[in-house]
Backbone as CSV, one residue per row, in Angstrom:
resi,resn,N_x,N_y,N_z,CA_x,CA_y,CA_z,C_x,C_y,C_z
1,MET,0.844,-1.180,0.000,0.000,0.000,0.000,0.895,1.252,0.000
2,THR,0.607,2.199,-0.852,1.351,3.444,-0.941,0.411,4.610,-0.676
3,LEU,0.846,5.566,0.140,0.050,6.741,0.452,0.591,7.947,-0.303
4,GLU,-0.265,8.892,-0.618,0.117,10.087,-1.356,0.777,11.097,-0.420
5,VAL,2.095,11.172,-0.472,2.862,12.027,0.426,2.584,13.502,0.164
6,GLU,2.420,13.886,-1.098,2.174,15.298,-1.425,0.930,15.829,-0.709
7,ASP,-0.125,15.028,-0.653,-1.350,15.436,0.044,-1.099,15.588,1.544
8,LEU,-0.310,14.669,2.119,0.000,14.745,3.546,0.832,15.985,3.853
9,LEU,1.798,16.282,2.991,2.639,17.472,3.182,1.830,18.756,3.056
10,ALA,0.885,18.786,2.124,0.037,19.974,1.962,-0.790,20.212,3.226
11,GLY,-1.329,19.152,3.798,-2.097,19.282,5.032,-1.222,19.726,6.193
12,MET,-0.011,19.193,6.264,0.913,19.600,7.324,1.286,21.071,7.186
13,ARG,1.520,21.526,5.962,1.863,22.930,5.735,0.738,23.834,6.216
14,ARG,-0.500,23.495,5.889,-1.643,24.305,6.333,-1.737,24.330,7.858
15,GLU,-1.579,23.185,8.471,-1.684,23.100,9.932,-0.546,23.863,10.612
16,LEU,0.671,23.708,10.102,1.816,24.442,10.658,1.653,25.943,10.470
17,GLN,1.217,26.363,9.292,1.018,27.786,9.016,-0.011,28.374,9.977
18,GLY,-1.096,27.641,10.212,-2.117,28.089,11.156,-1.569,28.214,12.567
19,TRP,-0.762,27.243,12.979,-0.174,27.289,14.308,0.766,28.476,14.444
20,LEU,1.632,28.670,13.444,2.594,29.768,13.491,1.884,31.115,13.570
21,GLU,0.846,31.289,12.778,0.089,32.543,12.794,-0.618,32.743,14.129
22,ALA,-1.251,31.692,14.638,-1.980,31.796,15.906,-1.053,32.133,17.069
23,GLU,0.169,31.630,17.029,1.136,31.864,18.104,1.989,33.110,17.865
24,GLY,1.824,33.754,16.717,2.610,34.948,16.408,4.076,34.653,16.144
25,VAL,4.369,33.443,15.687,5.741,33.045,15.396,6.045,33.398,13.951
26,ARG,7.044,34.281,13.753,7.349,34.760,12.407,8.405,33.932,11.681
27,ASP,9.459,33.562,12.347,10.521,32.826,11.680,11.059,31.729,12.598
28,PRO,10.335,30.609,12.677,10.815,29.531,13.537,12.032,28.847,12.918
29,LEU,12.772,28.172,13.746,13.836,27.311,13.256,13.229,25.962,12.961
30,MET,13.646,25.317,11.892,13.152,23.986,11.567,14.332,23.026,11.563
31,ILE,14.125,21.884,12.236,15.163,20.862,12.343,14.560,19.522,11.956
32,GLY,15.195,18.825,11.024,14.778,17.488,10.628,15.697,16.450,11.240
33,ILE,15.139,15.276,11.535,15.910,14.171,12.092,16.300,13.239,10.947
34,HIS,17.607,12.939,10.829,18.084,12.047,9.758,17.394,10.712,9.860
35,THR,16.997,10.142,8.792,17.127,10.569,7.406,15.786,11.076,6.903
36,GLY,14.731,10.296,7.141,13.411,10.664,6.629,12.889,11.978,7.151
37,GLY,13.198,12.312,8.378,12.745,13.583,8.938,13.361,14.772,8.231
38,VAL,14.594,14.622,7.759,15.238,15.694,6.993,14.525,15.866,5.662
39,TRP,14.158,14.756,5.014,13.438,14.841,3.736,12.108,15.570,3.911
40,VAL,11.368,15.214,4.960,10.078,15.861,5.222,10.302,17.335,5.572
41,ALA,11.314,17.616,6.400,11.615,18.998,6.786,11.992,19.843,5.573
42,GLU,12.768,19.296,4.654,13.127,20.042,3.443,11.876,20.442,2.662
43,ALA,10.947,19.506,2.538,9.707,19.793,1.802,8.871,20.846,2.528
44,LEU,8.747,20.740,3.839,7.957,21.712,4.603,8.636,23.078,4.643
45,HIS,9.936,23.095,4.783,10.703,24.339,4.818,10.459,25.135,3.542
46,ARG,10.506,24.452,2.397,10.225,25.104,1.101,8.799,25.611,1.038
47,ARG,7.845,24.770,1.425,6.431,25.131,1.325,6.058,26.304,2.236
48,LEU,6.718,26.388,3.389,6.430,27.470,4.325,7.234,28.737,4.006
49,GLY,8.227,28.621,3.156,9.048,29.776,2.801,9.824,30.340,3.980
50,LEU,10.342,29.467,4.838,11.079,29.920,6.020,12.417,30.535,5.616
51,GLU,12.807,31.586,6.324,14.039,32.294,5.999,15.258,31.699,6.686
52,SER,15.110,31.214,7.901,16.241,30.618,8.618,16.662,29.335,7.914
53,PRO,17.962,29.017,7.967,18.406,27.774,7.331,17.802,26.563,8.033
54,LEU,17.773,25.452,7.332,17.250,24.204,7.866,18.341,23.486,8.650
55,GLY,17.977,22.969,9.825,18.910,22.188,10.625,18.657,20.704,10.443
56,ALA,19.675,19.894,10.750,19.560,18.436,10.642,20.253,17.795,11.837
57,LEU,19.582,16.798,12.421,20.144,16.082,13.567,20.392,14.625,13.213
58,ASP,21.514,14.107,13.659,21.752,12.669,13.662,21.803,12.269,15.126
59,ILE,20.796,11.548,15.571,20.634,11.261,16.993,21.229,9.902,17.384
60,THR,22.007,9.296,16.511,22.519,7.943,16.735,23.095,7.760,18.135
61,PHE,23.966,8.654,18.555,24.628,8.476,19.847,23.788,8.963,21.023
62,TYR,22.607,9.492,20.759,21.703,9.937,21.816,20.622,8.900,22.113
63,ARG,20.565,7.848,21.325,19.520,6.842,21.514,19.766,6.047,22.793
64,ASP,18.679,5.755,23.522,18.811,4.936,24.729,18.608,3.459,24.431
65,ASP,18.172,3.133,23.207,17.930,1.739,22.842,18.963,1.234,21.834
66,PHE,20.087,1.904,21.766,21.138,1.588,20.801,21.525,0.114,20.850
67,THR,21.752,-0.422,22.044,22.189,-1.813,22.163,21.037,-2.797,22.008
68,HIS,19.799,-2.351,22.204,18.655,-3.248,22.122,18.185,-3.510,20.700
69,VAL,18.333,-2.537,19.827,17.815,-2.693,18.465,18.891,-3.117,17.477
70,GLY,20.113,-3.279,17.953,21.175,-3.774,17.098,21.485,-2.873,15.921
71,LEU,21.530,-1.593,16.167,21.806,-0.651,15.092,23.226,-0.800,14.596
72,ASN,23.382,-0.720,13.295,24.693,-0.625,12.689,24.793,0.808,12.210
73,PRO,25.340,1.692,13.048,25.193,3.119,12.776,25.929,3.600,11.534
74,GLN,25.230,4.401,10.776,25.830,5.189,9.706,25.713,6.626,10.205
75,VAL,26.719,7.058,10.923,26.652,8.336,11.612,26.937,9.478,10.639
76,ARG,26.073,10.491,10.688,26.249,11.714,9.914,26.386,12.848,10.924
77,PRO,27.074,13.893,10.568,27.164,15.012,11.519,25.834,15.747,11.615
78,SER,25.522,16.199,12.804,24.378,17.085,12.966,24.782,18.460,12.474
79,SER,23.801,19.202,11.984,24.076,20.549,11.486,22.987,21.477,11.979
80,LEU,23.335,22.323,12.925,22.416,23.349,13.405,23.088,24.693,13.141
81,PRO,22.855,25.259,11.950,23.547,26.487,11.556,22.912,27.744,12.141
82,PHE,22.500,27.659,13.403,21.845,28.768,14.085,21.917,28.526,15.575
83,ASP,21.609,29.549,16.354,21.573,29.460,17.803,20.139,29.119,18.211
84,VAL,19.945,28.018,18.932,18.601,27.595,19.329,18.103,28.308,20.580
85,GLU,18.999,28.957,21.294,18.646,29.598,22.570,17.489,30.591,22.399
86,GLY,16.391,30.317,23.118,15.249,31.224,23.137,14.441,31.288,21.850
87,ARG,14.670,30.391,20.919,13.976,30.412,19.629,12.926,29.309,19.560
88,PRO,11.810,29.559,18.869,10.839,28.494,18.634,11.374,27.538,17.563
89,ILE,11.178,26.249,17.801,11.696,25.220,16.895,10.555,24.322,16.437
90,VAL,10.566,24.001,15.152,9.699,22.962,14.601,10.608,21.764,14.358
91,LEU,10.417,20.711,15.145,11.181,19.475,15.024,10.398,18.532,14.127
92,VAL,11.042,17.983,13.101,10.348,17.200,12.092,10.941,15.796,11.991
93,ASP,10.055,14.797,11.964,10.476,13.419,11.704,9.472,12.771,10.757
94,ASP,9.855,11.628,10.211,8.959,10.961,9.275,7.885,10.151,10.001
95,VAL,8.282,9.301,10.956,7.323,8.428,11.647,7.538,8.516,13.151
96,LEU,6.476,8.757,13.887,6.501,8.704,15.349,5.925,7.359,15.763
97,TYR,6.761,6.548,16.397,6.336,5.207,16.798,6.517,5.046,18.305
98,THR,7.706,4.721,18.779,7.906,4.508,20.219,8.092,5.811,20.982
99,GLY,8.605,6.832,20.307,8.902,8.107,20.953,10.369,8.255,21.313
100,ARG,11.141,7.182,21.177,12.550,7.216,21.582,13.411,8.094,20.677
101,THR,13.108,8.142,19.396,13.862,9.010,18.484,13.645,10.471,18.856
102,ILE,12.405,10.836,19.162,12.097,12.224,19.518,12.769,12.588,20.837
103,ARG,12.749,11.688,21.810,13.421,11.943,23.083,14.898,12.195,22.857
104,ALA,15.527,11.382,22.016,16.945,11.550,21.717,17.197,12.892,21.023
105,ALA,16.324,13.264,20.091,16.475,14.544,19.381,16.353,15.721,20.345
106,LEU,15.405,15.658,21.267,15.256,16.734,22.249,16.501,16.846,23.122
107,ASN,17.043,15.708,23.539,18.275,15.742,24.337,19.401,16.418,23.570
108,GLU,19.531,16.091,22.281,20.606,16.705,21.492,20.363,18.210,21.310
109,ILE,19.135,18.588,21.011,18.823,20.017,20.848,19.181,20.790,22.113
110,PHE,18.828,20.246,23.275,19.107,20.945,24.532,20.602,21.000,24.841
111,ASP,21.397,20.151,24.218,22.849,20.279,24.350,23.354,21.528,23.627
112,TYR,22.585,22.011,22.655,22.942,23.228,21.918,22.396,24.492,22.589
113,GLY,21.402,24.355,23.449,20.813,25.509,24.118,19.374,25.212,24.493
114,ARG,18.713,26.206,25.094,17.333,26.033,25.551,16.398,26.800,24.621
115,PRO,15.658,26.065,23.763,14.720,26.749,22.870,13.536,27.326,23.647
116,GLU,12.873,28.297,23.040,11.669,28.864,23.634,10.592,27.795,23.762
117,ARG,10.392,27.045,22.689,9.433,25.935,22.654,9.761,25.057,21.465
118,VAL,9.248,23.823,21.503,9.460,22.880,20.411,8.109,22.330,19.986
119,LEU,7.806,22.472,18.716,6.606,21.894,18.112,7.054,20.660,17.349
120,LEU,6.376,19.541,17.551,6.719,18.299,16.866,5.783,18.076,15.688
121,ALA,6.371,17.948,14.497,5.621,17.673,13.273,6.145,16.369,12.676
122,VAL,5.236,15.431,12.417,5.618,14.150,11.829,4.718,13.847,10.641
123,LEU,5.259,13.137,9.678,4.466,12.738,8.529,3.437,11.694,8.947
124,VAL,3.862,10.732,9.785,2.978,9.655,10.255,3.123,9.490,11.754
125,GLU,1.997,9.474,12.449,1.991,9.144,13.872,1.283,7.815,14.036
126,ARG,2.011,6.831,14.519,1.409,5.516,14.779,0.656,5.569,16.103
127,SER,-0.510,4.922,16.152,-1.316,4.979,17.369,-0.902,3.946,18.408
128,ARG,-0.266,2.878,17.996,0.159,1.836,18.938,1.672,1.746,18.983
129,GLY,2.191,1.303,20.123,3.620,1.061,20.248,4.383,2.152,20.970
130,ARG,3.690,3.197,21.440,4.385,4.285,22.131,4.959,3.760,23.436
131,GLU,6.215,4.067,23.673,6.905,3.679,24.897,7.181,4.877,25.800
132,LEU,7.086,6.080,25.241,7.295,7.308,25.996,6.114,8.240,25.745
133,PRO,5.793,9.115,26.700,4.617,9.990,26.553,4.893,11.174,25.619
134,ILE,5.066,10.870,24.348,5.358,11.881,23.336,4.285,11.813,22.269
135,ARG,3.726,12.962,21.905,2.686,13.057,20.879,3.052,14.150,19.888
136,ALA,2.622,13.977,18.661,2.877,14.992,17.638,1.884,16.138,17.772
137,ASP,2.366,17.357,17.553,1.493,18.526,17.491,0.838,18.615,16.120
138,VAL,1.585,18.220,15.107,1.106,18.220,13.724,1.480,16.882,13.113
139,ALA,0.506,16.215,12.500,0.771,14.934,11.833,0.082,14.927,10.476
140,GLY,0.820,14.461,9.460,0.232,14.326,8.134,-0.902,13.322,8.161
141,THR,-0.699,12.228,8.907,-1.734,11.215,9.092,-1.443,10.450,10.379
142,ARG,-2.484,9.881,10.932,-2.349,9.013,12.098,-2.819,7.628,11.673
143,MET,-2.011,6.609,11.998,-2.306,5.247,11.553,-2.395,4.288,12.725
144,ASP,-3.324,3.369,12.600,-3.473,2.290,13.564,-2.962,1.020,12.891
145,LEU,-1.664,0.755,13.058,-1.053,-0.402,12.422,-0.936,-1.543,13.411
146,GLY,-1.007,-2.753,12.886,-0.869,-3.941,13.710,0.576,-4.197,14.099
147,PRO,0.791,-5.170,14.984,2.143,-5.455,15.476,3.097,-5.963,14.391
148,HIS,2.583,-6.471,13.283,3.438,-6.990,12.218,3.433,-6.082,10.986
149,GLU,3.094,-4.811,11.205,3.117,-3.853,10.111,4.056,-2.710,10.477
150,ARG,4.658,-2.140,9.452,5.480,-0.957,9.655,5.259,-0.010,8.484
151,VAL,5.557,1.253,8.733,5.430,2.254,7.684,6.833,2.758,7.393
152,LYS,7.142,2.893,6.110,8.489,3.258,5.681,8.421,4.387,4.669
153,LEU,9.240,5.425,4.890,9.346,6.524,3.939,10.566,6.270,3.073
154,ARG,10.367,6.331,1.767,11.465,6.197,0.815,11.649,7.532,0.110
155,GLY,12.878,7.867,-0.178,13.140,9.137,-0.831,14.588,9.251,-1.191
156,PRO,15.104,10.422,-1.435,14.460,11.686,-1.118,13.492,12.195,-2.190
157,GLU,13.711,11.887,-3.447,12.798,12.367,-4.494,12.465,11.231,-5.425
158,PRO,11.241,10.916,-5.620,10.088,11.454,-4.899,9.930,10.748,-3.553
159,LEU,9.252,11.410,-2.630,8.960,10.793,-1.340,7.817,9.800,-1.528
160,GLU,8.005,8.618,-0.979,6.987,7.572,-1.103,6.820,6.899,0.251
161,LEU,5.594,6.779,0.700,5.274,6.173,1.983,4.639,4.816,1.730
162,GLN,5.198,3.784,2.369,4.689,2.426,2.161,4.400,1.754,3.494
163,ILE,3.351,0.947,3.500,3.046,0.102,4.659,3.488,-1.298,4.277
164,GLN,4.306,-1.911,5.139,4.868,-3.205,4.844,4.560,-4.195,5.971
165,GLN,4.474,-5.451,5.624,4.331,-6.515,6.606,5.724,-6.941,7.064
166,THR,5.891,-7.152,8.367,7.171,-7.611,8.891,7.088,-9.088,9.230
167,VAL,8.221,-9.727,9.247,8.304,-11.139,9.593,9.111,-11.268,10.870
168,ASP,8.573,-11.979,11.836,9.318,-12.179,13.105,10.258,-13.340,12.997
């Protein structure tokens, strides 16, 4: 099954724009989480016409489940070409599942400084499997997937979202 990413991004742009206007935020910082979150952030950054440069985080060494999931890290440098201190941030990822990636990203961001606030925007928020009390402020879609299903973003161009069956 493939979902139309362009439609999800358009909805996210409208929701983010409404939030920014309602809160009086003129130029937020946007940070994407490698890899899929950066792809989504690039698309949203363009659509919103943000002036500040786009940031990118690689949270590999901030993960608390590093030894449990058997990651073979392909570490990329994080790039935050701005000062986060006192600034509103839109943190972007592709899929919110357990919440551990977002927790790791927040820890890394706070190592750079204390933002005014952080808004979480994800392309997909899964309804089951959360291990930490983290919820998206903006989601392209919310999915109720079974224990043997996963959602995968492929990209960077074109972005394609697929639901796949997993084998235990």
